[in-house]
N, CA, C and O atoms as CSV, one atom per row, in Angstrom:
chain,resi,resn,atom,element,x,y,z
A,1,MET,N,N,216.426,140.167,-43.408
A,1,MET,CA,C,217.392,141.204,-43.710
A,1,MET,C,C,216.733,142.570,-43.782
A,1,MET,O,O,217.260,143.536,-43.231
A,2,GLU,N,N,215.578,142.670,-44.460
A,2,GLU,CA,C,214.877,143.935,-44.563
A,2,GLU,C,C,214.393,144.406,-43.200
A,2,GLU,O,O,214.382,145.608,-42.937
A,3,SER,N,N,213.997,143.492,-42.335
A,3,SER,CA,C,213.536,143.844,-41.002
A,3,SER,C,C,214.655,144.527,-40.216
A,3,SER,O,O,214.415,145.510,-39.515
A,4,VAL,N,N,215.872,144.006,-40.334
A,4,VAL,CA,C,217.025,144.606,-39.661
A,4,VAL,C,C,217.249,146.012,-40.200
A,4,VAL,O,O,217.509,146.933,-39.426
A,5,ASP,N,N,217.152,146.193,-41.516
A,5,ASP,CA,C,217.326,147.508,-42.122
A,5,ASP,C,C,216.253,148.481,-41.636
A,5,ASP,O,O,216.547,149.652,-41.393
A,6,LEU,N,N,215.026,148.016,-41.494
A,6,LEU,CA,C,213.950,148.874,-41.007
A,6,LEU,C,C,214.192,149.280,-39.560
A,6,LEU,O,O,213.979,150.436,-39.196
A,7,GLN,N,N,214.631,148.348,-38.743
A,7,GLN,CA,C,214.922,148.681,-37.350
A,7,GLN,C,C,216.083,149.669,-37.256
A,7,GLN,O,O,216.057,150.589,-36.438
A,8,ALA,N,N,217.091,149.478,-38.086
A,8,ALA,CA,C,218.218,150.420,-38.110
A,8,ALA,C,C,217.741,151.791,-38.576
A,8,ALA,O,O,218.189,152.815,-38.061
A,9,GLY,N,N,216.842,151.812,-39.538
A,9,GLY,CA,C,216.281,153.077,-40.013
A,9,GLY,C,C,215.495,153.795,-38.934
A,9,GLY,O,O,215.598,155.013,-38.791
A,10,LEU,N,N,214.710,153.046,-38.175
A,10,LEU,CA,C,213.952,153.651,-37.072
A,10,LEU,C,C,214.884,154.191,-35.989
A,10,LEU,O,O,214.645,155.263,-35.434
A,11,ARG,N,N,215.947,153.443,-35.694
A,11,ARG,CA,C,216.935,153.927,-34.713
A,11,ARG,C,C,217.596,155.200,-35.212
A,11,ARG,O,O,217.801,156.147,-34.452
A,12,SER,N,N,217.921,155.213,-36.477
A,12,SER,CA,C,218.557,156.382,-37.081
A,12,SER,C,C,217.636,157.598,-37.008
A,12,SER,O,O,218.088,158.704,-36.712
A,13,LEU,N,N,216.357,157.396,-37.276
A,13,LEU,CA,C,215.390,158.491,-37.189
A,13,LEU,C,C,215.230,158.974,-35.749
A,13,LEU,O,O,215.129,160.176,-35.500
A,14,SER,N,N,215.207,158.049,-34.817
A,14,SER,CA,C,215.094,158.414,-33.411
A,14,SER,C,C,216.311,159.228,-32.949
A,14,SER,O,O,216.173,160.215,-32.226
A,15,GLU,N,N,217.482,158.803,-33.372
A,15,GLU,CA,C,218.701,159.538,-33.033
A,15,GLU,C,C,218.703,160.917,-33.692
A,15,GLU,O,O,219.144,161.896,-33.090
A,16,SER,N,N,218.215,160.989,-34.914
A,16,SER,CA,C,218.127,162.262,-35.621
A,16,SER,C,C,217.176,163.211,-34.892
A,16,SER,O,O,217.465,164.400,-34.754
A,17,LEU,N,N,216.051,162.688,-34.430
A,17,LEU,CA,C,215.108,163.490,-33.649
A,17,LEU,C,C,215.790,164.042,-32.401
A,17,LEU,O,O,215.597,165.206,-32.049
A,18,GLY,N,N,216.579,163.217,-31.739
A,18,GLY,CA,C,217.318,163.667,-30.554
A,18,GLY,C,C,218.292,164.792,-30.891
A,18,GLY,O,O,218.406,165.764,-30.145
A,19,ARG,N,N,218.994,164.657,-32.020
A,19,ARG,CA,C,219.935,165.709,-32.429
A,19,ARG,C,C,219.191,166.996,-32.774
A,19,ARG,O,O,219.666,168.088,-32.462
A,20,ILE,N,N,218.034,166.877,-33.414
A,20,ILE,CA,C,217.229,168.059,-33.733
A,20,ILE,C,C,216.827,168.771,-32.453
A,20,ILE,O,O,216.948,169.993,-32.359
A,21,LYS,N,N,216.354,168.027,-31.477
A,21,LYS,CA,C,215.950,168.622,-30.198
A,21,LYS,C,C,217.141,169.289,-29.509
A,21,LYS,O,O,217.003,170.375,-28.945
A,22,ASP,N,N,218.302,168.646,-29.553
A,22,ASP,CA,C,219.512,169.220,-28.955
A,22,ASP,C,C,219.890,170.532,-29.634
A,22,ASP,O,O,220.224,171.509,-28.964
A,23,LEU,N,N,219.836,170.553,-30.962
A,23,LEU,CA,C,220.183,171.765,-31.703
A,23,LEU,C,C,219.196,172.893,-31.414
A,23,LEU,O,O,219.598,174.049,-31.287
A,24,LEU,N,N,217.918,172.568,-31.309
A,24,LEU,CA,C,216.930,173.585,-30.965
A,24,LEU,C,C,217.156,174.122,-29.556
A,24,LEU,O,O,217.038,175.325,-29.322
A,25,ALA,N,N,217.477,173.247,-28.629
A,25,ALA,CA,C,217.744,173.673,-27.247
A,25,ALA,C,C,218.983,174.571,-27.195
A,25,ALA,O,O,218.999,175.566,-26.470
A,26,TRP,N,N,220.008,174.226,-27.954
A,26,TRP,CA,C,221.218,175.043,-28.005
A,26,TRP,C,C,220.902,176.433,-28.568
A,26,TRP,O,O,221.381,177.441,-28.049
A,27,GLY,N,N,220.097,176.478,-29.627
A,27,GLY,CA,C,219.705,177.758,-30.213
A,27,GLY,C,C,218.910,178.611,-29.235
A,27,GLY,O,O,219.107,179.824,-29.170
A,28,GLN,N,N,218.017,177.989,-28.477
A,28,GLN,CA,C,217.233,178.715,-27.478
A,28,GLN,C,C,218.128,179.231,-26.354
A,28,GLN,O,O,217.940,180.349,-25.875
A,29,LEU,N,N,219.094,178.427,-25.933
A,29,LEU,CA,C,220.018,178.866,-24.892
A,29,LEU,C,C,220.835,180.060,-25.372
A,29,LEU,O,O,221.002,181.042,-24.648
A,30,LYS,N,N,221.339,179.966,-26.598
A,30,LYS,CA,C,222.105,181.070,-27.180
A,30,LYS,C,C,221.281,182.346,-27.201
A,30,LYS,O,O,221.764,183.420,-26.845
A,31,GLN,N,N,220.030,182.213,-27.623
A,31,GLN,CA,C,219.149,183.370,-27.726
A,31,GLN,C,C,218.837,183.948,-26.347
A,31,GLN,O,O,218.768,185.168,-26.190
A,32,SER,N,N,218.652,183.098,-25.359
A,32,SER,CA,C,218.325,183.585,-24.019
A,32,SER,C,C,219.521,184.263,-23.352
A,32,SER,O,O,219.347,185.102,-22.469
A,33,GLU,N,N,220.720,183.905,-23.767
A,33,GLU,CA,C,221.931,184.500,-23.200
A,33,GLU,C,C,222.320,185.812,-23.890
A,33,GLU,O,O,223.170,186.549,-23.389
A,34,ALA,N,N,221.707,186.099,-25.021
A,34,ALA,CA,C,222.029,187.336,-25.744
A,34,ALA,C,C,221.472,188.525,-24.969
A,34,ALA,O,O,220.389,188.452,-24.389
A,35,TRP,N,N,222.217,189.603,-24.969
A,35,TRP,CA,C,221.769,190.824,-24.309
A,35,TRP,C,C,220.959,191.634,-25.303
A,35,TRP,O,O,221.481,192.024,-26.348
A,36,PRO,N,N,219.698,191.896,-25.004
A,36,PRO,CA,C,218.863,192.648,-25.944
A,36,PRO,C,C,219.440,194.045,-26.187
A,36,PRO,O,O,219.833,194.743,-25.253
A,37,GLY,N,N,219.479,194.432,-27.453
A,37,GLY,CA,C,219.931,195.770,-27.806
A,37,GLY,C,C,221.428,195.959,-27.832
A,37,GLY,O,O,221.897,197.042,-28.181
A,38,GLN,N,N,222.198,194.947,-27.475
A,38,GLN,CA,C,223.654,195.068,-27.482
A,38,GLN,C,C,224.247,193.994,-28.379
A,38,GLN,O,O,223.823,192.838,-28.351
A,39,PRO,N,N,225.239,194.392,-29.182
A,39,PRO,CA,C,225.884,193.367,-30.013
A,39,PRO,C,C,226.702,192.423,-29.130
A,39,PRO,O,O,227.143,192.812,-28.049
A,40,PRO,N,N,226.901,191.205,-29.577
A,40,PRO,CA,C,227.723,190.281,-28.782
A,40,PRO,C,C,229.144,190.820,-28.660
A,40,PRO,O,O,229.637,191.514,-29.549
A,41,SER,N,N,229.791,190.492,-27.555
A,41,SER,CA,C,231.139,191.004,-27.318
A,41,SER,C,C,232.136,190.432,-28.316
A,41,SER,O,O,233.131,191.085,-28.629
A,42,PHE,N,N,231.898,189.260,-28.807
A,42,PHE,CA,C,232.725,188.678,-29.859
A,42,PHE,C,C,231.871,187.744,-30.696
A,42,PHE,O,O,230.882,187.191,-30.214
A,43,GLN,N,N,232.247,187.579,-31.913
A,43,GLN,CA,C,231.511,186.769,-32.863
A,43,GLN,C,C,232.306,185.500,-33.164
A,43,GLN,O,O,233.465,185.581,-33.569
A,44,ILE,N,N,231.706,184.352,-32.975
A,44,ILE,CA,C,232.351,183.097,-33.356
A,44,ILE,C,C,231.465,182.402,-34.377
A,44,ILE,O,O,230.253,182.610,-34.422
A,45,HIS,N,N,232.090,181.585,-35.182
A,45,HIS,CA,C,231.329,180.823,-36.178
A,45,HIS,C,C,230.430,179.830,-35.453
A,45,HIS,O,O,230.888,179.042,-34.626
A,46,ASP,N,N,229.156,179.882,-35.777
A,46,ASP,CA,C,228.195,178.980,-35.139
A,46,ASP,C,C,227.376,178.276,-36.217
A,46,ASP,O,O,226.501,178.887,-36.830
A,47,PRO,N,N,227.653,177.002,-36.449
A,47,PRO,CA,C,226.955,176.264,-37.508
A,47,PRO,C,C,225.615,175.660,-37.062
A,47,PRO,O,O,225.084,174.784,-37.745
A,48,THR,N,N,225.065,176.108,-35.940
A,48,THR,CA,C,223.853,175.484,-35.404
A,48,THR,C,C,222.711,175.473,-36.412
A,48,THR,O,O,222.058,174.446,-36.593
A,49,GLU,N,N,222.465,176.595,-37.065
A,49,GLU,CA,C,221.351,176.670,-38.020
A,49,GLU,C,C,221.575,175.733,-39.204
A,49,GLU,O,O,220.643,175.068,-39.657
A,50,THR,N,N,222.796,175.681,-39.700
A,50,THR,CA,C,223.121,174.780,-40.806
A,50,THR,C,C,222.990,173.326,-40.361
A,50,THR,O,O,222.442,172.499,-41.089
A,51,ASP,N,N,223.490,173.017,-39.175
A,51,ASP,CA,C,223.378,171.654,-38.652
A,51,ASP,C,C,221.920,171.256,-38.482
A,51,ASP,O,O,221.542,170.123,-38.780
A,52,LEU,N,N,221.104,172.182,-38.006
A,52,LEU,CA,C,219.679,171.910,-37.822
A,52,LEU,C,C,219.008,171.655,-39.176
A,52,LEU,O,O,218.215,170.724,-39.311
A,53,ARG,N,N,219.321,172.467,-40.158
A,53,ARG,CA,C,218.758,172.295,-41.505
A,53,ARG,C,C,219.169,170.943,-42.082
A,53,ARG,O,O,218.347,170.233,-42.661
A,54,ASN,N,N,220.444,170.590,-41.921
A,54,ASN,CA,C,220.934,169.306,-42.440
A,54,ASN,C,C,220.276,168.128,-41.736
A,54,ASN,O,O,219.907,167.144,-42.377
A,55,GLU,N,N,220.128,168.225,-40.428
A,55,GLU,CA,C,219.520,167.133,-39.659
A,55,GLU,C,C,218.042,166.968,-40.020
A,55,GLU,O,O,217.546,165.848,-40.138
A,56,TYR,N,N,217.353,168.082,-40.192
A,56,TYR,CA,C,215.940,168.043,-40.582
A,56,TYR,C,C,215.800,167.431,-41.978
A,56,TYR,O,O,214.902,166.623,-42.214
A,57,SER,N,N,216.675,167.810,-42.894
A,57,SER,CA,C,216.658,167.238,-44.242
A,57,SER,C,C,216.918,165.736,-44.206
A,57,SER,O,O,216.258,164.965,-44.902
A,58,PHE,N,N,217.887,165.332,-43.386
A,58,PHE,CA,C,218.174,163.904,-43.227
A,58,PHE,C,C,216.943,163.173,-42.707
A,58,PHE,O,O,216.594,162.107,-43.213
A,59,PHE,N,N,216.285,163.739,-41.700
A,59,PHE,CA,C,215.105,163.104,-41.120
A,59,PHE,C,C,214.007,162.944,-42.174
A,59,PHE,O,O,213.425,161.869,-42.315
A,60,LEU,N,N,213.731,164.020,-42.911
A,60,LEU,CA,C,212.679,163.964,-43.932
A,60,LEU,C,C,213.001,162.933,-45.010
A,60,LEU,O,O,212.142,162.141,-45.396
A,61,SER,N,N,214.222,162.949,-45.484
A,61,SER,CA,C,214.637,162.017,-46.534
A,61,SER,C,C,214.548,160.571,-46.063
A,61,SER,O,O,214.012,159.714,-46.767
A,62,THR,N,N,215.072,160.304,-44.878
A,62,THR,CA,C,215.059,158.939,-44.344
A,62,THR,C,C,213.638,158.463,-44.085
A,62,THR,O,O,213.310,157.310,-44.365
A,63,SER,N,N,212.792,159.339,-43.554
A,63,SER,CA,C,211.411,158.920,-43.276
A,63,SER,C,C,210.654,158.644,-44.580
A,63,SER,O,O,209.823,157.737,-44.628
A,64,MET,N,N,210.930,159.412,-45.629
A,64,MET,CA,C,210.289,159.135,-46.919
A,64,MET,C,C,210.755,157.796,-47.475
A,64,MET,O,O,209.952,157.042,-48.024
A,65,GLN,N,N,212.033,157.495,-47.339
A,65,GLN,CA,C,212.552,156.206,-47.791
A,65,GLN,C,C,211.917,155.060,-47.011
A,65,GLN,O,O,211.568,154.023,-47.574
A,66,MET,N,N,211.774,155.268,-45.711
A,66,MET,CA,C,211.159,154.231,-44.864
A,66,MET,C,C,209.704,153.997,-45.284
A,66,MET,O,O,209.259,152.853,-45.369
A,67,HIS,N,N,208.970,155.074,-45.544
A,67,HIS,CA,C,207.580,154.921,-45.995
A,67,HIS,C,C,207.526,154.155,-47.309
A,67,HIS,O,O,206.666,153.294,-47.494
A,68,ALA,N,N,208.435,154.463,-48.213
A,68,ALA,CA,C,208.454,153.777,-49.504
A,68,ALA,C,C,208.683,152.280,-49.318
A,68,ALA,O,O,208.045,151.465,-49.985
A,69,ILE,N,N,209.584,151.920,-48.424
A,69,ILE,CA,C,209.869,150.502,-48.172
A,69,ILE,C,C,208.668,149.815,-47.537
A,69,ILE,O,O,208.284,148.718,-47.942
A,70,VAL,N,N,208.079,150.469,-46.537
A,70,VAL,CA,C,206.951,149.865,-45.818
A,70,VAL,C,C,205.728,149.744,-46.718
A,70,VAL,O,O,204.963,148.787,-46.597
A,71,ASN,N,N,205.536,150.697,-47.613
A,71,ASN,CA,C,204.350,150.683,-48.478
A,71,ASN,C,C,204.552,149.889,-49.764
A,71,ASN,O,O,203.624,149.765,-50.564
A,72,GLU,N,N,205.743,149.356,-49.970
A,72,GLU,CA,C,206.049,148.558,-51.160
A,72,GLU,C,C,205.146,147.321,-51.172
A,72,GLU,O,O,205.130,146.540,-50.221
A,73,CYS,N,N,204.420,147.165,-52.232
A,73,CYS,CA,C,203.476,146.034,-52.340
A,73,CYS,C,C,204.189,144.683,-52.362
A,73,CYS,O,O,203.675,143.697,-51.834
A,74,HIS,N,N,205.355,144.643,-52.964
A,74,HIS,CA,C,206.056,143.370,-53.149
A,74,HIS,C,C,207.089,143.100,-52.056
A,74,HIS,O,O,207.848,142.135,-52.144
A,75,ALA,N,N,207.120,143.936,-51.043
A,75,ALA,CA,C,208.103,143.741,-49.980
A,75,ALA,C,C,207.798,142.460,-49.213
A,75,ALA,O,O,206.638,142.097,-49.018
A,76,SER,N,N,208.843,141.796,-48.790
A,76,SER,CA,C,208.662,140.531,-48.077
A,76,SER,C,C,208.642,140.763,-46.557
A,76,SER,O,O,209.194,139.975,-45.789
A,77,ILE,N,N,208.009,141.835,-46.156
A,77,ILE,CA,C,207.895,142.169,-44.735
A,77,ILE,C,C,206.536,141.676,-44.251
A,77,ILE,O,O,205.509,142.016,-44.839
A,78,PRO,N,N,206.522,140.883,-43.196
A,78,PRO,CA,C,205.238,140.406,-42.665
A,78,PRO,C,C,204.349,141.585,-42.243
A,78,PRO,O,O,204.840,142.607,-41.764
A,79,ALA,N,N,203.056,141.424,-42.427
A,79,ALA,CA,C,202.101,142.498,-42.133
A,79,ALA,C,C,202.220,143.039,-40.704
A,79,ALA,O,O,202.203,144.257,-40.528
A,80,PRO,N,N,202.342,142.185,-39.668
A,80,PRO,CA,C,202.458,142.727,-38.311
A,80,PRO,C,C,203.721,143.581,-38.129
A,80,PRO,O,O,203.672,144.632,-37.489
A,81,ALA,N,N,204.829,143.140,-38.681
A,81,ALA,CA,C,206.078,143.905,-38.579
A,81,ALA,C,C,205.952,145.217,-39.336
A,81,ALA,O,O,206.430,146.256,-38.882
A,82,ARG,N,N,205.307,145.159,-40.487
A,82,ARG,CA,C,205.093,146.360,-41.289
A,82,ARG,C,C,204.270,147.384,-40.516
A,82,ARG,O,O,204.566,148.578,-40.551
A,83,GLU,N,N,203.245,146.920,-39.824
A,83,GLU,CA,C,202.383,147.830,-39.064
A,83,GLU,C,C,203.121,148.449,-37.875
A,83,GLU,O,O,202.927,149.625,-37.567
A,84,VAL,N,N,203.954,147.669,-37.217
A,84,VAL,CA,C,204.748,148.204,-36.097
A,84,VAL,C,C,205.692,149.297,-36.590
A,84,VAL,O,O,205.806,150.353,-35.968
A,85,VAL,N,N,206.359,149.043,-37.693
A,85,VAL,CA,C,207.280,150.030,-38.266
A,85,VAL,C,C,206.510,151.270,-38.691
A,85,VAL,O,O,206.944,152.394,-38.437
A,86,ARG,N,N,205.379,151.067,-39.331
A,86,ARG,CA,C,204.565,152.196,-39.795
A,86,ARG,C,C,204.123,153.063,-38.610
A,86,ARG,O,O,204.210,154.289,-38.683
A,87,ARG,N,N,203.653,152.451,-37.531
A,87,ARG,CA,C,203.207,153.211,-36.354
A,87,ARG,C,C,204.361,153.966,-35.706
A,87,ARG,O,O,204.217,155.127,-35.324
A,88,THR,N,N,205.503,153.299,-35.585
A,88,THR,CA,C,206.674,153.944,-34.994
A,88,THR,C,C,207.127,155.120,-35.845
A,88,THR,O,O,207.479,156.177,-35.321
A,89,LEU,N,N,207.118,154.934,-37.138
A,89,LEU,CA,C,207.506,155.978,-38.073
A,89,LEU,C,C,206.579,157.190,-37.948
A,89,LEU,O,O,207.045,158.329,-37.934
A,90,VAL,N,N,205.292,156.950,-37.858
A,90,VAL,CA,C,204.321,158.040,-37.716
A,90,VAL,C,C,204.537,158.783,-36.395
A,90,VAL,O,O,204.452,160.010,-36.358
A,91,LYS,N,N,204.812,158.062,-35.327
A,91,LYS,CA,C,205.062,158.712,-34.034
A,91,LYS,C,C,206.288,159.619,-34.097
A,91,LYS,O,O,206.259,160.738,-33.584
A,92,LEU,N,N,207.354,159.149,-34.717
A,92,LEU,CA,C,208.559,159.964,-34.845
A,92,LEU,C,C,208.275,161.202,-35.701
A,92,LEU,O,O,208.729,162.300,-35.379
A,93,GLN,N,N,207.533,161.025,-36.777
A,93,GLN,CA,C,207.203,162.157,-37.637
A,93,GLN,C,C,206.322,163.168,-36.911
A,93,GLN,O,O,206.486,164.374,-37.095
A,94,GLN,N,N,205.401,162.697,-36.096
A,94,GLN,CA,C,204.558,163.612,-35.323
A,94,GLN,C,C,205.396,164.436,-34.351
A,94,GLN,O,O,205.155,165.630,-34.171
A,95,GLN,N,N,206.379,163.796,-33.727
A,95,GLN,CA,C,207.237,164.528,-32.791
A,95,GLN,C,C,208.032,165.619,-33.507
A,95,GLN,O,O,208.190,166.720,-32.979
A,96,VAL,N,N,208.526,165.321,-34.693
A,96,VAL,CA,C,209.262,166.332,-35.461
A,96,VAL,C,C,208.306,167.433,-35.912
A,96,VAL,O,O,208.656,168.612,-35.868
A,97,TYR,N,N,207.113,167.061,-36.342
A,97,TYR,CA,C,206.132,168.052,-36.791
A,97,TYR,C,C,205.787,169.028,-35.665
A,97,TYR,O,O,205.609,170.221,-35.911
A,98,GLN,N,N,205.695,168.531,-34.449
A,98,GLN,CA,C,205.360,169.378,-33.305
A,98,GLN,C,C,206.447,170.402,-32.985
A,98,GLN,O,O,206.199,171.363,-32.256
A,99,LEU,N,N,207.631,170.204,-33.516
A,99,LEU,CA,C,208.718,171.169,-33.316
A,99,LEU,C,C,208.586,172.370,-34.256
A,99,LEU,O,O,209.355,173.326,-34.156
A,100,ASN,N,N,207.622,172.320,-35.160
A,100,ASN,CA,C,207.314,173.411,-36.097
A,100,ASN,C,C,208.477,173.783,-37.007
A,100,ASN,O,O,208.594,174.941,-37.409
A,101,LEU,N,N,209.318,172.848,-37.332
A,101,LEU,CA,C,210.423,173.125,-38.236
A,101,LEU,C,C,209.920,173.415,-39.648
A,101,LEU,O,O,210.578,174.128,-40.405
A,102,HIS,N,N,208.781,172.878,-39.999
A,102,HIS,CA,C,208.221,173.104,-41.325
A,102,HIS,C,C,207.798,174.559,-41.527
A,102,HIS,O,O,207.611,174.989,-42.665
A,103,GLN,N,N,207.645,175.326,-40.441
A,103,GLN,CA,C,207.261,176.734,-40.528
A,103,GLN,C,C,208.457,177.668,-40.385
A,103,GLN,O,O,208.303,178.888,-40.453
A,104,ARG,N,N,209.607,177.122,-40.195
A,104,ARG,CA,C,210.814,177.914,-39.967
A,104,ARG,C,C,211.281,178.593,-41.256
A,104,ARG,O,O,211.137,178.042,-42.348
A,105,ASP,N,N,211.835,179.782,-41.115
A,105,ASP,CA,C,212.406,180.502,-42.256
A,105,ASP,C,C,213.842,180.015,-42.413
A,105,ASP,O,O,214.701,180.347,-41.596
A,106,TRP,N,N,214.109,179.233,-43.454
A,106,TRP,CA,C,215.402,178.594,-43.634
A,106,TRP,C,C,216.371,179.418,-44.464
A,106,TRP,O,O,217.449,178.935,-44.812
A,107,ARG,N,N,216.008,180.652,-44.788
A,107,ARG,CA,C,216.939,181.481,-45.574
A,107,ARG,C,C,218.172,181.801,-44.757
A,107,ARG,O,O,218.104,181.980,-43.541
A,108,CYS,N,N,219.294,181.870,-45.440
A,108,CYS,CA,C,220.559,182.170,-44.765
A,108,CYS,C,C,220.728,183.646,-44.548
A,108,CYS,O,O,221.739,184.076,-43.992
């Protein structure tokens, strides 16, 4: 049962990473389409920054929970399965770290 939960957690983290990348790409596209020195012709509500912050928070929270489960001394997870989950988790975290979200100014 715990193995299924760990696999679902890894899938969830992978999907979250995909959403983070999509939101960053959307933000870059928006920025590249802006005309320097001119205000936009119209202003629409754009929750991209909030969505990105929420997705990043979800990723961090879920990955911390996953680490806690994998590092639990009394967990009934076989050592080989634990190591596979741990390696996959580290790879996903490295990919998020490379996006430099930890250096972003999150003030509204």
